[in-house]
C-alpha positions in Angstrom: 138.8 101.0 321.8 135.4 99.5 320.1 134.2 98.6 317.2 131.4 100.3 315.2 129.0 98.4 313.4 126.3 100.0 310.9 122.5 99.0 312.9 120.7 96.7 310.8 117.0 97.5 309.3 115.0 95.3 311.3 111.7 95.2 308.7 113.1 93.3 305.6 111.6 96.2 303.1 110.6 99.3 303.7 107.1 100.6 302.3 107.1 102.6 299.7 104.9 105.4 297.8 102.4 108.1 299.0 102.2 106.2 302.4 105.7 106.8 303.6 106.3 110.0 302.6 102.7 111.2 304.3 103.6 109.4 307.5 106.8 111.0 307.7 105.6 114.7 307.2 103.1 114.3 310.1 105.4 112.7 312.1 108.0 116.1 311.4 104.8 118.5 311.4 104.5 119.0 307.4 101.7 117.5 307.0 97.7 117.5 308.8 96.9 114.2 310.4 95.5 111.8 307.2 92.5 109.8 307.2 92.9 106.3 307.0 92.4 104.8 303.7 89.9 101.7 303.9 91.7 99.1 303.0 94.3 100.1 305.6 95.5 97.0 307.7 97.0 96.7 311.1 100.0 95.0 309.3 100.6 98.1 307.3 99.7 100.5 309.8 102.5 98.3 312.1 105.2 98.5 309.5 104.5 101.8 308.4 104.5 103.1 312.7 108.0 100.7 313.1 109.6 102.7 310.7 108.6 106.0 310.6 107.8 106.3 314.4 109.6 103.9 316.4 113.4 103.0 314.7 114.3 107.0 314.3 113.0 107.7 317.8 114.0 104.9 320.0 116.7 102.8 321.0 118.1 100.1 318.2 116.8 97.1 321.3 113.6 99.4 322.0 113.5 98.8 318.1 114.1 95.4 317.8 111.6 95.1 321.0 108.4 96.2 319.5 108.6 94.3 316.2 109.6 91.0 318.0 106.8 92.0 319.4 105.2 92.8 316.4 106.2 90.2 314.4 105.9 87.0 317.1 102.9 87.6 318.8 100.4 90.2 317.3 101.0 89.7 313.6 99.6 86.3 312.8 96.3 87.8 314.1 95.7 91.1 313.2 98.1 91.6 310.4 94.9 91.4 307.9 92.3 93.0 310.2 91.3 96.7 308.8 93.0 99.6 311.1 89.6 102.0 311.5 87.7 98.7 312.3 89.7 97.2 314.1 87.9 96.2 317.7 88.6 95.3 321.4 87.3 92.2 321.0 90.1 91.2 318.6 92.6 92.9 320.6 91.7 90.8 323.5 91.1 87.4 321.2 95.0 88.6 320.2 96.2 88.4 323.8 94.0 85.4 324.8 95.9 83.3 322.0 99.3 83.6 323.9 98.0 82.8 327.6 99.2 79.4 327.7 102.3 80.0 325.1 104.4 82.9 327.0 104.4 84.3 331.2 102.2 86.6 331.8 104.6 89.4 332.1 105.3 89.2 328.3 101.0 89.1 327.9 101.5 92.9 329.9 104.3 94.1 327.3 102.2 92.8 323.9 99.6 94.8 325.2 101.6 98.3 326.3 103.6 98.6 323.3 99.3 97.2 321.2 98.3 100.4 323.5 101.1 102.8 322.1 101.1 101.6 318.8 97.4 102.2 318.5 97.6 105.6 320.4 99.7 106.8 318.2 97.3 106.2 315.3 94.9 108.3 317.2 97.1 110.9 317.5 97.5 111.0 313.4 94.3 110.7 312.9 93.4 107.4 311.9 91.6 106.2 314.8 88.9 107.8 317.1 89.2 105.4 320.0 92.2 102.6 321.2 90.2 99.8 321.3 93.3 98.3 323.1 92.7 100.1 326.2 89.0 98.0 326.5 91.5 94.9 327.1 91.9 93.2 330.1 95.2 93.5 331.7 96.7 89.9 332.6 97.3 88.9 336.2 100.9 88.8 336.8 102.3 87.1 339.4 105.2 89.3 341.1 108.7 87.6 340.2 110.4 85.4 342.5 113.2 87.9 343.8 116.4 85.6 344.8 120.0 86.7 346.7 122.7 84.9 347.8 123.1 85.2 351.3 127.4 86.0 352.5 128.2 83.2 352.7 126.3 81.8 349.6 128.3 84.3 348.1 131.6 82.9 349.2 130.9 79.6 348.9 130.0 80.8 344.8 133.7 82.2 344.6 135.3 79.6 345.8 134.2 77.7 342.8 134.8 80.1 340.3 137.8 79.2 337.9 140.5 81.7 336.1 139.0 82.0 332.9 137.5 85.3 331.6 133.6 84.5 331.9 134.3 83.7 335.7 136.3 86.6 336.2 133.1 88.6 335.2 130.7 86.6 337.7 133.8 88.2 340.3 133.5 91.7 339.4 129.2 91.5 339.3 129.6 90.3 342.9 131.8 93.0 343.6 130.2 96.3 341.9 127.0 95.4 341.3 126.8 95.7 337.6 124.6 95.0 335.2 126.0 92.3 333.0 126.3 94.7 329.7 127.7 97.3 332.0 130.1 94.8 333.0 131.0 93.6 329.8 130.6 97.0 328.8 133.6 98.5 330.6 137.1 99.7 329.3 139.9 100.4 331.1 140.1 104.0 330.5 136.8 103.8 333.6 139.0 102.5 336.5 140.4 105.2 338.1 143.4 103.1 340.1 144.7 105.4 341.9 141.0 106.7 343.8 140.2 103.3 342.9 137.0 103.8 341.7 134.9 102.7 338.6 133.3 105.1 335.9 129.9 103.1 334.4 129.0 105.7 331.7 128.2 103.1 328.8 126.9 99.3 328.6 127.7 96.7 325.3 125.1 96.1 323.0 124.6 92.9 320.6 123.4 93.7 317.5 122.4 91.5 314.6 124.9 89.3 312.5 127.4 89.0 315.7 128.0 93.3 315.5 128.2 95.0 318.4 129.4 98.5 320.5 128.9 100.6 323.3 125.8 102.6 324.0 125.7 105.6 326.3 123.1 104.4 329.4 120.1 106.5 329.3 119.8 108.1 332.4 122.0 110.1 334.4 121.3 108.1 337.5 122.3 104.9 335.7 125.7 107.2 334.7 127.4 106.6 337.7 130.5 106.1 340.1 131.2 102.9 342.1 134.0 102.2 344.5 136.4 99.4 343.9 136.4 96.9 346.4 138.8 93.8 347.4 136.4 91.5 344.4 136.9 93.7 342.2 140.4 94.4 342.3 141.9 91.3 342.4 140.2 90.5 338.5 141.6 93.8 337.6 144.6 93.1 339.0 145.0 89.7 337.3 143.9 90.6 334.2 146.4 94.2 334.3 149.1 91.6 334.9 148.7 89.6 331.9 148.5 92.2 329.7 151.1 94.3 328.0 148.8 97.4 327.6 145.8 98.0 329.1 143.2 98.9 326.3 139.5 98.8 325.3 137.2 96.4 327.2 138.3 94.5 330.0 136.5 91.5 329.6 137.2 89.8 326.0 137.6 86.4 324.6 140.4 85.1 323.7 139.9 85.4 319.8 139.9 89.4 321.1 136.2 90.0 321.0 133.7 90.9 323.3 132.1 88.5 325.5 128.6 86.8 325.2 126.0 87.5 328.1 124.9 84.0 327.5 128.2 82.5 327.7 128.7 84.0 330.8 125.5 82.7 332.7 126.3 79.1 331.2 129.8 79.6 333.7 127.4 80.5 336.4 125.8 77.0 336.0 128.4 75.5 335.8 130.3 76.8 339.3 126.7 76.4 341.0 127.3 72.6 339.6 130.1 72.4 341.7 129.0 74.3 344.5 126.3 72.5 344.7 124.0 75.6 345.2 120.5 76.3 343.2 120.4 78.0 339.9 120.3 81.8 339.7 120.6 84.5 336.8 123.1 87.1 336.3 121.2 89.4 337.4 121.1 87.3 340.6 124.3 88.9 341.3 124.0 92.1 340.9 120.6 91.5 343.6 122.8 89.1 346.0 125.7 92.4 346.1 122.4 95.0 347.1 121.0 92.5 350.1 124.5 91.9 351.4 125.8 96.0 351.8 121.4 96.5 352.8 122.2 93.7 356.1 125.0 95.8 357.3 123.3 98.6 357.3 124.4 100.4 353.8 121.2 103.1 353.5 119.1 102.6 351.0 119.7 106.1 349.4 123.3 104.9 349.3 122.2 101.3 348.1 119.9 103.6 345.0 123.5 105.6 344.0 125.8 102.3 343.7 123.1 100.3 341.5 122.0 103.8 339.4 117.9 103.6 339.9 115.6 106.2 338.8 113.2 105.2 341.8 114.2 104.4 345.4 111.2 102.2 345.4 113.0 100.2 342.9 115.9 99.5 345.8 113.6 98.6 348.1 111.2 96.2 346.3 113.6 94.4 343.8 116.9 94.4 345.2 117.5 95.3 349.4 115.8 91.4 350.1 115.6 90.9 354.1 117.3 87.5 355.2 115.5 85.2 357.4 118.3 85.7 360.0 117.9 89.6 359.5 113.7 89.5 360.4 114.2 87.4 363.6 117.2 89.9 364.8 115.1 92.7 364.2 111.8 90.9 366.5 114.5 90.1 369.4 115.9 93.0 369.8 112.0 95.3 369.8 111.5 95.5 373.6 108.7 98.3 375.6 111.1 99.2 378.2 
Protein backbone atom coordinates (compact mmCIF):
# COMPACT_ATOMS: atom_id res chain seq x y z
CA UNK A 1 0.00 0.00 0.00
CA UNK A 2 2.74 2.44 0.90
CA UNK A 3 6.24 3.01 -0.17
CA UNK A 4 8.82 2.60 2.57
CA UNK A 5 12.11 4.37 2.74
CA UNK A 6 14.99 4.75 5.10
CA UNK A 7 15.25 8.13 6.77
CA UNK A 8 18.29 9.89 5.39
CA UNK A 9 20.71 11.43 7.89
CA UNK A 10 20.63 15.19 8.01
CA UNK A 11 24.13 15.63 9.41
CA UNK A 12 26.76 14.88 6.81
CA UNK A 13 29.08 13.18 9.28
CA UNK A 14 28.56 11.87 12.77
CA UNK A 15 30.80 13.24 15.51
CA UNK A 16 33.13 10.52 16.59
CA UNK A 17 35.06 9.15 19.47
CA UNK A 18 34.68 9.82 23.15
CA UNK A 19 32.52 12.93 22.86
CA UNK A 20 29.70 11.12 21.09
CA UNK A 21 29.93 8.09 23.35
CA UNK A 22 29.86 10.33 26.41
CA UNK A 23 26.78 12.19 25.18
CA UNK A 24 24.99 8.94 24.47
CA UNK A 25 25.84 7.55 27.90
CA UNK A 26 24.59 10.69 29.63
CA UNK A 27 21.40 10.65 27.59
CA UNK A 28 20.66 7.04 28.52
CA UNK A 29 21.61 7.54 32.17
CA UNK A 30 24.71 5.36 32.01
CA UNK A 31 27.06 8.16 33.04
CA UNK A 32 27.09 11.27 35.15
CA UNK A 33 26.70 14.64 33.47
CA UNK A 34 29.88 15.69 31.69
CA UNK A 35 31.84 18.87 32.17
CA UNK A 36 32.14 21.08 29.11
CA UNK A 37 35.55 20.72 27.55
CA UNK A 38 37.27 24.12 27.50
CA UNK A 39 37.32 24.20 23.72
CA UNK A 40 33.83 22.85 22.95
CA UNK A 41 32.20 25.23 20.52
CA UNK A 42 28.52 25.92 20.07
CA UNK A 43 28.82 24.32 16.64
CA UNK A 44 30.21 21.10 18.11
CA UNK A 45 27.53 21.02 20.78
CA UNK A 46 24.69 21.52 18.29
CA UNK A 47 26.06 18.74 16.11
CA UNK A 48 26.05 16.36 19.07
CA UNK A 49 22.70 17.62 20.36
CA UNK A 50 20.97 17.07 17.03
CA UNK A 51 22.43 13.60 16.67
CA UNK A 52 22.00 12.25 20.20
CA UNK A 53 19.08 14.14 21.71
CA UNK A 54 16.86 15.23 18.81
CA UNK A 55 17.18 12.61 16.08
CA UNK A 56 16.30 9.49 18.16
CA UNK A 57 13.50 11.16 20.12
CA UNK A 58 11.68 13.45 17.68
CA UNK A 59 9.92 12.95 14.39
CA UNK A 60 11.81 13.17 11.14
CA UNK A 61 10.12 16.51 10.36
CA UNK A 62 11.09 18.00 13.74
CA UNK A 63 14.69 16.85 13.42
CA UNK A 64 14.90 18.30 9.93
CA UNK A 65 13.39 21.60 11.09
CA UNK A 66 15.85 21.90 14.00
CA UNK A 67 18.81 21.10 11.75
CA UNK A 68 17.71 23.64 9.14
CA UNK A 69 17.25 26.35 11.78
CA UNK A 70 20.74 25.68 13.09
CA UNK A 71 22.38 25.55 9.67
CA UNK A 72 20.60 28.52 8.10
CA UNK A 73 20.19 30.96 10.98
CA UNK A 74 22.37 30.19 13.99
CA UNK A 75 25.48 28.50 12.64
CA UNK A 76 26.82 31.50 10.67
CA UNK A 77 27.11 33.56 13.85
CA UNK A 78 27.41 31.14 16.79
CA UNK A 79 29.34 28.20 15.37
CA UNK A 80 32.81 29.27 16.59
CA UNK A 81 31.66 30.63 19.98
CA UNK A 82 32.86 28.70 23.03
CA UNK A 83 29.83 27.03 24.60
CA UNK A 84 30.84 27.65 28.22
CA UNK A 85 31.45 31.34 27.48
CA UNK A 86 28.33 32.00 25.40
CA UNK A 87 26.55 35.22 26.43
CA UNK A 88 23.09 36.67 26.02
CA UNK A 89 24.65 39.42 23.88
CA UNK A 90 25.88 36.85 21.34
CA UNK A 91 22.52 35.08 21.32
CA UNK A 92 20.70 38.37 20.83
CA UNK A 93 23.09 39.35 18.03
CA UNK A 94 22.26 36.11 16.22
CA UNK A 95 18.52 36.86 16.50
CA UNK A 96 18.92 40.52 15.52
CA UNK A 97 20.75 39.51 12.36
CA UNK A 98 17.57 37.81 11.15
CA UNK A 99 15.12 40.67 11.60
CA UNK A 100 15.60 42.11 8.11
CA UNK A 101 15.74 38.71 6.42
CA UNK A 102 12.88 36.62 7.78
CA UNK A 103 9.50 37.10 9.43
CA UNK A 104 9.20 37.77 13.17
CA UNK A 105 7.48 34.39 13.48
CA UNK A 106 10.58 32.68 12.09
CA UNK A 107 12.79 34.62 14.51
CA UNK A 108 10.58 33.39 17.35
CA UNK A 109 11.01 29.80 16.12
CA UNK A 110 14.80 30.24 16.00
CA UNK A 111 14.78 31.61 19.54
CA UNK A 112 12.62 28.74 20.80
CA UNK A 113 14.99 26.12 19.38
CA UNK A 114 18.08 27.93 20.73
CA UNK A 115 16.54 28.12 24.21
CA UNK A 116 15.67 24.41 24.08
CA UNK A 117 19.15 23.36 22.94
CA UNK A 118 20.88 25.38 25.65
CA UNK A 119 18.41 24.16 28.29
CA UNK A 120 19.48 20.62 27.40
CA UNK A 121 23.10 21.76 27.76
CA UNK A 122 22.30 22.96 31.28
CA UNK A 123 20.76 19.60 32.17
CA UNK A 124 23.95 17.94 31.00
CA UNK A 125 26.04 20.22 33.22
CA UNK A 126 27.64 21.95 30.24
CA UNK A 127 26.21 25.37 31.15
CA UNK A 128 25.35 26.97 34.47
CA UNK A 129 22.77 29.36 32.98
CA UNK A 130 20.88 29.57 29.71
CA UNK A 131 21.92 32.84 28.02
CA UNK A 132 19.23 32.50 25.34
CA UNK A 133 16.50 32.98 27.94
CA UNK A 134 17.73 36.54 28.52
CA UNK A 135 17.11 37.51 24.88
CA UNK A 136 14.13 39.59 23.80
CA UNK A 137 11.25 37.94 22.02
CA UNK A 138 10.50 39.52 18.63
CA UNK A 139 7.16 41.20 18.16
CA UNK A 140 5.08 38.76 16.18
CA UNK A 141 2.04 40.08 14.35
CA UNK A 142 -0.94 37.76 14.27
CA UNK A 143 -1.24 36.13 10.84
CA UNK A 144 -3.94 37.38 8.51
CA UNK A 145 -6.62 34.72 8.63
CA UNK A 146 -8.49 34.14 5.39
CA UNK A 147 -11.66 32.15 4.98
CA UNK A 148 -13.88 31.95 1.94
CA UNK A 149 -17.56 32.74 2.32
CA UNK A 150 -19.99 30.00 1.17
CA UNK A 151 -20.64 31.81 -2.12
CA UNK A 152 -16.89 32.12 -2.69
CA UNK A 153 -16.44 28.41 -2.04
CA UNK A 154 -19.09 27.69 -4.69
CA UNK A 155 -17.39 30.08 -7.09
CA UNK A 156 -14.06 28.32 -6.59
CA UNK A 157 -15.64 24.88 -7.02
CA UNK A 158 -17.24 26.03 -10.29
CA UNK A 159 -13.77 26.84 -11.66
CA UNK A 160 -12.09 23.59 -10.70
CA UNK A 161 -11.32 21.05 -13.39
CA UNK A 162 -11.24 17.27 -13.41
CA UNK A 163 -7.54 16.56 -12.94
CA UNK A 164 -6.21 14.90 -9.79
CA UNK A 165 -4.92 18.09 -8.16
CA UNK A 166 -8.29 19.79 -8.49
CA UNK A 167 -9.95 16.70 -7.02
CA UNK A 168 -7.76 17.21 -3.94
CA UNK A 169 -8.99 20.81 -3.68
CA UNK A 170 -12.62 19.65 -3.75
CA UNK A 171 -11.80 17.05 -1.10
CA UNK A 172 -10.17 19.66 1.15
CA UNK A 173 -13.22 21.92 0.97
CA UNK A 174 -15.50 18.97 1.68
CA UNK A 175 -13.63 17.50 4.64
CA UNK A 176 -11.51 20.22 6.27
CA UNK A 177 -8.45 17.96 6.29
CA UNK A 178 -4.90 19.24 6.39
CA UNK A 179 -3.16 18.80 3.04
CA UNK A 180 -0.80 16.15 4.44
CA UNK A 181 -3.79 14.22 5.81
CA UNK A 182 -5.67 14.39 2.50
CA UNK A 183 -2.66 13.25 0.47
CA UNK A 184 -2.08 10.45 2.98
CA UNK A 185 -5.65 9.13 2.80
CA UNK A 186 -5.91 5.55 1.54
CA UNK A 187 -8.91 3.68 0.18
CA UNK A 188 -9.13 1.48 3.26
CA UNK A 189 -9.79 4.62 5.34
CA UNK A 190 -13.14 5.00 3.58
CA UNK A 191 -16.30 3.37 4.95
CA UNK A 192 -18.69 3.73 1.99
CA UNK A 193 -21.63 2.13 3.80
CA UNK A 194 -21.54 4.50 6.75
CA UNK A 195 -20.14 7.39 4.64
CA UNK A 196 -17.24 7.96 7.01
CA UNK A 197 -13.54 8.76 6.62
CA UNK A 198 -10.98 7.59 9.19
CA UNK A 199 -8.19 10.16 9.51
CA UNK A 200 -5.22 8.25 10.91
CA UNK A 201 -2.07 9.16 8.97
CA UNK A 202 -0.39 11.83 6.90
CA UNK A 203 1.92 11.84 3.92
CA UNK A 204 5.46 12.95 4.67
CA UNK A 205 7.99 13.70 1.97
CA UNK A 206 11.62 12.80 2.70
CA UNK A 207 14.88 13.87 1.02
CA UNK A 208 15.66 12.61 -2.47
CA UNK A 209 11.97 12.35 -3.38
CA UNK A 210 11.20 9.51 -0.98
CA UNK A 211 8.07 9.42 1.13
CA UNK A 212 6.20 7.48 3.77
CA UNK A 213 3.00 7.55 5.79
CA UNK A 214 3.26 8.49 9.45
CA UNK A 215 0.63 8.15 12.14
CA UNK A 216 -0.89 11.36 13.43
CA UNK A 217 0.67 12.50 16.68
CA UNK A 218 -2.29 12.91 19.01
CA UNK A 219 -5.54 11.09 19.73
CA UNK A 220 -7.50 14.22 18.84
CA UNK A 221 -5.88 14.31 15.40
CA UNK A 222 -6.93 10.72 14.81
CA UNK A 223 -10.59 11.15 14.09
CA UNK A 224 -13.59 10.17 11.98
CA UNK A 225 -15.04 12.68 9.53
CA UNK A 226 -18.44 12.20 7.84
CA UNK A 227 -18.33 12.34 4.06
CA UNK A 228 -20.50 15.12 2.69
CA UNK A 229 -21.68 15.58 -0.87
CA UNK A 230 -18.49 17.22 -2.18
CA UNK A 231 -16.20 14.55 -0.74
CA UNK A 232 -18.43 11.69 -1.94
CA UNK A 233 -18.45 13.09 -5.47
CA UNK A 234 -14.65 13.12 -5.50
CA UNK A 235 -14.45 9.51 -4.33
CA UNK A 236 -17.08 8.37 -6.82
CA UNK A 237 -15.20 10.10 -9.66
CA UNK A 238 -11.90 8.50 -8.74
CA UNK A 239 -13.44 5.11 -7.98
CA UNK A 240 -15.06 4.90 -11.41
CA UNK A 241 -11.70 5.47 -13.07
CA UNK A 242 -9.98 2.53 -11.36
CA UNK A 243 -10.45 -1.19 -11.64
CA UNK A 244 -9.14 -1.84 -8.13
CA UNK A 245 -9.27 0.46 -5.16
CA UNK A 246 -6.11 0.23 -3.11
CA UNK A 247 -3.32 2.37 -1.76
CA UNK A 248 -3.40 6.16 -1.78
CA UNK A 249 -6.51 7.83 -3.13
CA UNK A 250 -4.71 10.78 -4.71
CA UNK A 251 -1.87 9.73 -7.01
CA UNK A 252 -0.15 11.13 -10.06
CA UNK A 253 -0.16 9.66 -13.56
CA UNK A 254 3.17 8.04 -12.61
CA UNK A 255 1.40 6.26 -9.72
CA UNK A 256 3.23 8.33 -7.09
CA UNK A 257 1.90 10.59 -4.31
CA UNK A 258 1.14 14.22 -5.09
CA UNK A 259 3.37 17.07 -3.94
CA UNK A 260 1.59 19.72 -1.82
CA UNK A 261 3.24 22.52 -3.81
CA UNK A 262 1.67 21.17 -7.01
CA UNK A 263 -1.74 21.17 -5.34
CA UNK A 264 -1.12 24.80 -4.34
CA UNK A 265 -0.27 25.60 -7.97
CA UNK A 266 -3.58 24.07 -9.03
CA UNK A 267 -5.34 26.26 -6.46
CA UNK A 268 -3.54 29.35 -7.76
CA UNK A 269 -4.68 28.58 -11.31
CA UNK A 270 -8.28 28.00 -10.20
CA UNK A 271 -8.31 31.29 -8.27
CA UNK A 272 -6.99 33.06 -11.34
CA UNK A 273 -9.74 31.57 -13.49
CA UNK A 274 -12.32 32.61 -10.89
CA UNK A 275 -10.72 36.09 -10.53
CA UNK A 276 -10.35 35.64 -6.78
CA UNK A 277 -7.63 36.71 -4.34
CA UNK A 278 -4.78 34.39 -3.42
CA UNK A 279 -5.38 31.95 -0.57
CA UNK A 280 -3.38 29.02 0.76
CA UNK A 281 -4.35 25.37 0.97
CA UNK A 282 -4.77 25.76 4.72
CA UNK A 283 -7.30 28.54 4.09
CA UNK A 284 -9.56 25.89 2.53
CA UNK A 285 -9.56 24.10 5.88
CA UNK A 286 -10.39 27.39 7.57
CA UNK A 287 -13.18 28.00 5.04
CA UNK A 288 -14.67 24.57 5.82
CA UNK A 289 -14.74 25.35 9.55
CA UNK A 290 -15.97 28.93 9.23
CA UNK A 291 -18.84 27.93 6.94
CA UNK A 292 -19.96 25.29 9.44
CA UNK A 293 -19.62 27.79 12.29
CA UNK A 294 -21.74 30.35 10.43
CA UNK A 295 -24.37 27.63 9.99
CA UNK A 296 -24.58 27.11 13.74
CA UNK A 297 -22.32 24.09 14.24
CA UNK A 298 -21.22 24.00 17.93
CA UNK A 299 -17.56 24.67 18.54
CA UNK A 300 -16.92 21.30 20.19
CA UNK A 301 -18.14 19.61 17.00
CA UNK A 302 -15.81 21.78 14.92
CA UNK A 303 -12.95 20.85 17.23
CA UNK A 304 -13.65 17.15 16.71
CA UNK A 305 -13.92 17.49 12.94
CA UNK A 306 -10.67 19.45 12.69
CA UNK A 307 -8.74 17.28 15.15
CA UNK A 308 -7.65 20.11 17.44
CA UNK A 309 -6.21 19.33 20.87
CA UNK A 310 -7.37 22.67 22.25
CA UNK A 311 -10.76 24.25 21.58
CA UNK A 312 -9.13 27.69 21.75
CA UNK A 313 -7.28 26.86 18.54
CA UNK A 314 -10.62 26.25 16.86
CA UNK A 315 -12.06 29.51 18.18
CA UNK A 316 -9.11 31.79 17.45
CA UNK A 317 -7.88 30.48 14.10
CA UNK A 318 -10.68 28.69 12.32
CA UNK A 319 -14.17 29.83 13.29
CA UNK A 320 -13.89 33.19 11.49
CA UNK A 321 -16.84 35.55 11.75
CA UNK A 322 -18.16 36.92 8.48
CA UNK A 323 -19.30 40.54 8.41
CA UNK A 324 -22.93 39.69 7.69
CA UNK A 325 -23.01 37.39 10.74
CA UNK A 326 -21.81 40.24 12.95
CA UNK A 327 -24.52 42.53 11.56
CA UNK A 328 -27.16 39.87 12.07
CA UNK A 329 -26.11 39.37 15.68
CA UNK A 330 -26.44 43.09 16.50
CA UNK A 331 -29.67 43.55 14.54
CA UNK A 332 -31.27 40.81 16.60
CA UNK A 333 -30.34 42.53 19.85
CA UNK A 334 -33.38 43.58 21.85
CA UNK A 335 -33.99 44.61 25.46
CA UNK A 336 -37.77 44.18 25.29
